C-alpha positions in Angstrom: -24.3 14.2 3.2 -23.5 13.2 6.7 -26.0 10.3 6.6 -24.2 9.0 3.3 -20.9 9.3 5.0 -22.1 7.5 8.2 -23.5 4.7 6.1 -20.4 4.4 4.0 -18.0 4.3 7.1 -20.4 2.0 8.9 -20.2 -0.6 5.9 -16.4 -0.3 6.0 -16.5 -0.9 9.7 -18.9 -3.8 9.2 -16.6 -5.3 6.4 -13.5 -5.0 8.8 -15.6 -6.7 11.6 -16.7 -9.5 9.2 -13.1 -10.1 8.0 -11.5 -10.2 11.3 -14.2 -12.4 12.7 -13.8 -14.9 9.8 -10.2 -14.8 9.0 -8.6 -13.6 12.1 -6.2 -10.6 13.1 -3.9 -11.7 10.2 -6.5 -10.3 7.6 -6.3 -6.8 9.0 -2.4 -6.9 8.9 -2.7 -8.0 5.2 -5.2 -5.3 4.4 -3.0 -2.7 5.9 0.0 -3.8 4.0 -2.0 -3.6 0.7 -3.1 -0.1 1.6 0.4 0.8 2.7 1.8 -0.4 -0.6 -0.8 1.5 -2.4 0.4 4.8 -0.4 4.0 4.0 -1.0 3.7 3.7 -4.8 1.0 6.2 -5.7 0.2 8.9 -3.1 3.9 9.5 -2.0 4.9 10.2 -5.6 2.9 13.6 -5.2 4.6 14.2 -1.8 8.2 14.2 -2.8 8.0 17.2 -5.1 9.7 19.4 -2.4 12.7 17.1 -2.2 12.9 16.9 -5.9 12.9 20.7 -6.2 15.8 20.9 -3.6 17.6 18.3 -5.7 17.1 20.4 -8.8 18.5 23.4 -7.3 21.5 21.3 -6.4 22.1 20.4 -9.9 22.1 23.3 -12.4 21.8 21.0 -15.4 18.9 19.9 -17.4 16.0 19.7 -14.9 14.0 17.5 -17.0 16.6 14.9 -16.9 16.9 15.1 -13.3 13.3 14.8 -12.8 13.1 11.7 -15.0 16.1 10.2 -13.2 14.4 10.8 -9.7 11.1 9.5 -11.0 12.7 6.3 -12.4 14.8 5.8 -9.3 11.6 6.2 -7.1 9.8 3.7 -9.1 12.7 1.3 -8.9 13.0 1.6 -5.1 9.2 1.3 -4.6 9.0 -1.8 -6.8 12.0 -3.4 -5.0 10.3 -2.6 -1.4 7.0 -4.1 -2.5 8.6 -7.2 -4.2 11.1 -8.1 -1.7 9.5 -6.8 1.6 5.8 -6.5 1.5 4.9 -9.4 -1.0 6.8 -12.1 1.2 5.0 -10.8 4.4 1.7 -11.0 2.5 2.5 -14.6 1.3 3.3 -15.7 5.0 -0.1 -13.9 6.2 -1.9 -15.8 3.4 -0.5 -19.2 4.6 -1.5 -18.4 8.1 -5.0 -17.4 7.0 -5.3 -20.4 4.8 -4.0 -22.6 8.0 -6.9 -21.1 9.9 -9.9 -21.4 7.6 -8.9 -24.0 5.1 -7.7 -24.4 1.6 -11.0 -23.5 -0.1 -13.4 -21.7 2.4 -16.1 -20.9 -0.2 -17.0 -24.4 -0.9 
C-alpha cells in the first residue's frame, strides 16, 4: 500500500512540476483556486452542520424549513463567491498563461 501511495503522490508531484515548468507560476495559483472552489462548494457543506444545529436551536419552528433555507442560502453565497470572485481571477490567470505560452500551445 505504501508503494502505491508513493507512486500516486510522485505522479501528482511530477504533474505539478511539469505544469509549473511549462505554464509558469500562474498555473499553480489557478489549480489552487479550482481546488479551493471545490472545497468551498462541496466539502464545507458537510462541515457547517454544527452551526446549523445552533441556528435550529435558536428557531423553535419547523426545523426542516430552517435547514432548507440555510442550505439554499449557502448555495447562493457559494455560487456568488465562485462567479464574482474566483472566476474573474481564473480568467485573468488564463490570459497571463496564454500570453506566456501562446494562443494554441498544442499545435
